[in-house]
N, C-alpha and C positions, 0 to 999 in steps of 0.2 A: 432625471428630469427634475427641473427646478420650477416651482410655481411661486411667483412673486406678485401677488394681487393686492391692490389697494395700499401700497406702501410708498412707491417712488414719489408720489405728489407731496408727501410730508417730509422728504429729505433734501439735503443740499446736493447740489451737482457733484461736489467732492465725494459725498457718501455714496451716491448712485454709481459714480465712476469706480470707487474702491470695491463695491459689491460686485460690480460687472467684471472687474479684473479677477476677483476671487473665483467667481463662477467660471470664467474663461480657463481656469486652470483644471477644471473638471476633465474627466475622461472625454476623449474625442467622440463626437456623435451625440453628446448630451444635448438636451433641449431645455430652453428657458422660455417660459411663458410668463409675460408680465403685462400689467396694465399701467397706463400713464395718462396724464392729462395733456391735452393739446396746449402747448405753451401760449397760443394765442388767447385762450381763455384767461390766463393770468395777466397777459400784456394788454388785452383789449376786451375786457369783460362786457362792455356795452354791445359787442357784436353777437353775444350769445344770450338768449332769453333766460332771465333768471340768474345769470352768473354773478352779477354784482351782489345781489342779495345773498346768494350762497357763500361767496367769498367773504362778505361781511359777517355772516353768521359764524363761519369757521374761524375767523379772526377773533370774534367775540368770545368764543369758548376756548380760545388758546390753542387751536389746531389749524393754523393757516397752511394753505397749499403753497409750497415753496419751489417746487420743480415741475417742469413739463418739458415735453419734446415737440418739435414742429414735425407732424406726421410725414410730410412730403420730404423732409430733410433728415429723417432719423438716422440714415446711413452716414450722414455727414457730421453727426454730432458726437456725443459721448460714446456711441456704440462703435464708431470707426476704429479706435485704437485698441479695442478689447479683444476682438476675435473675428472669425468669419461669420458674422451674424447674418441672418436672413429673416425678413418679415414674412409672416404667414397670415 
């Protein structure tokens, strides 16, 4: 089992992809639990209460969110080429 919480939102898409490729090489039946930011928060923060302020503060302290997934399309994004992922 791999637990990857609170990390992906700070990485580049390439870093997320590389990590998923490494995890995909684990033994069959392994489980990956991870958190991610809805990409829409990054693309359209005005749609989410407090998101503009949060993103501004994160930028100000040098820890901007740089990655997110579209939940409805997660199987069509970076996850697709890495393994037989399923969402739970």
